C-alpha positions as CSV (number, residue, x, y, z in Angstrom):
1,M,5.4,6.9,29.6
2,S,5.2,5.0,26.4
3,E,8.3,4.7,24.2
4,F,5.9,5.6,21.3
5,G,4.3,8.6,22.9
6,T,0.9,9.3,24.2
7,G,-1.9,11.4,22.7
8,F,-5.6,12.0,22.7
9,A,-7.8,9.2,21.3
10,L,-9.6,10.1,18.0
11,E,-12.9,8.8,16.6
12,Q,-13.1,7.3,13.1
13,S,-13.8,10.8,11.7
14,F,-10.6,12.1,13.5
15,D,-12.6,14.2,16.0
16,F,-11.6,14.0,19.6
17,D,-13.2,11.0,21.4
18,T,-15.2,12.5,24.3
19,T,-16.2,9.4,26.2
20,N,-18.1,10.3,29.3
21,G,-17.1,13.9,28.9
22,T,-13.4,13.2,29.2
23,L,-10.6,13.1,26.6
24,P,-9.2,9.6,26.8
25,T,-5.6,9.0,25.7
26,V,-3.9,6.3,23.7
27,S,-0.3,5.1,23.9
28,G,1.9,2.2,22.7
29,R,1.0,0.7,19.4
30,A,-2.4,2.4,19.5
31,I,-0.7,5.8,19.1
32,I,1.2,4.6,16.1
33,E,-2.1,3.3,14.6
34,R,-3.7,6.6,15.2
35,D,-0.9,8.6,13.7
36,V,-0.5,6.4,10.7
37,A,-4.3,6.4,10.0
38,F,-4.5,10.2,10.2
39,T,-1.4,10.7,8.0
40,L,-2.6,8.2,5.5
41,A,-6.0,9.8,5.2
42,R,-4.5,13.3,5.0
43,E,-2.0,12.2,2.3
44,A,-4.7,10.3,0.3
45,D,-6.9,13.3,0.6
46,V,-9.8,11.1,1.8
47,R,-11.7,10.7,5.0
48,R,-12.4,7.4,6.7
49,G,-15.5,5.8,5.1
50,S,-15.0,7.5,1.7
51,V,-12.5,5.5,-0.2
52,P,-13.3,6.1,-3.9
53,D,-13.1,2.7,-5.6
54,A,-11.2,-0.6,-5.9
55,D,-8.4,1.1,-7.9
56,F,-7.5,2.8,-4.7
57,R,-5.8,-0.4,-3.4
58,A,-2.5,0.3,-5.2
59,E,-2.5,3.9,-4.0
60,V,-3.2,2.8,-0.4
61,E,-0.3,0.4,-0.5
62,V,2.2,2.9,-1.9
63,L,1.0,5.5,0.7
64,I,1.0,3.2,3.7
65,R,4.6,2.0,2.8
66,R,5.7,5.7,2.4
67,V,4.1,6.7,5.7
68,L,5.5,3.8,7.6
69,T,9.0,4.2,6.4
70,R,9.0,7.9,7.4
71,D,7.8,7.1,11.0
72,P,10.9,6.9,13.3
73,R,9.1,4.5,15.6
74,I,9.0,1.8,12.8
75,T,12.2,0.1,11.7
76,A,10.8,-2.4,9.1
77,V,7.6,-3.4,7.4
78,R,7.2,-7.2,7.4
79,S,3.8,-7.7,5.7
80,L,0.9,-5.7,4.4
81,S,-2.6,-6.6,3.4
82,I,-5.4,-4.4,2.3
83,D,-9.1,-5.3,2.5
84,L,-11.3,-3.0,0.5
85,D,-15.1,-2.8,0.9
86,V,-16.3,-0.7,-1.9
87,G,-19.9,-2.0,-2.0
88,G,-22.9,-0.1,-0.5
89,D,-22.8,3.4,1.0
90,A,-19.8,3.1,3.2
91,K,-16.5,2.5,1.3
92,T,-13.7,1.5,3.6
93,A,-10.1,0.2,3.5
94,A,-8.8,-2.0,6.3
95,V,-5.0,-2.2,6.4
96,D,-3.3,-4.9,8.4
97,V,0.4,-4.5,8.6
98,S,3.1,-6.2,10.5
99,V,6.0,-4.0,11.6
100,D,9.2,-4.0,13.6
101,T,9.4,-1.1,16.0
102,V,12.3,0.6,17.8
103,D,11.6,-1.3,21.0
104,G,12.7,-4.5,19.1
105,E,9.2,-6.0,18.9
106,T,7.3,-7.2,15.9
107,G,3.5,-6.7,15.9
108,A,0.4,-5.9,13.9
109,L,-1.1,-2.5,13.3
110,L,-4.7,-2.4,12.2
111,I,-5.7,0.8,10.3
112,E,-9.0,1.7,8.8
113,I,-9.7,4.6,6.4
């Protein structure tokens, strides 16, 4: 069992992933990424693929820091970068964050909204 928990894998739209008719699970850092992405999208009141505009960068940074500091599995945020793609039909934000976790490890989380 993962120290970070285990849960069902979600598609980018936050629907259950039903690969080959099964419900795959995720664990380890992947469960943290899933939980943070879902919480960030919920708190920002947006769905993945529908980030409003480039002004959203500052809001995403504030939200991601708030979400990460509330997560008991994360002990520190080391670095954070946000890559916005606001051109074309699909508007997205890719968040790359380095965190320390309760297992004493430092690693990257890659989150897309």
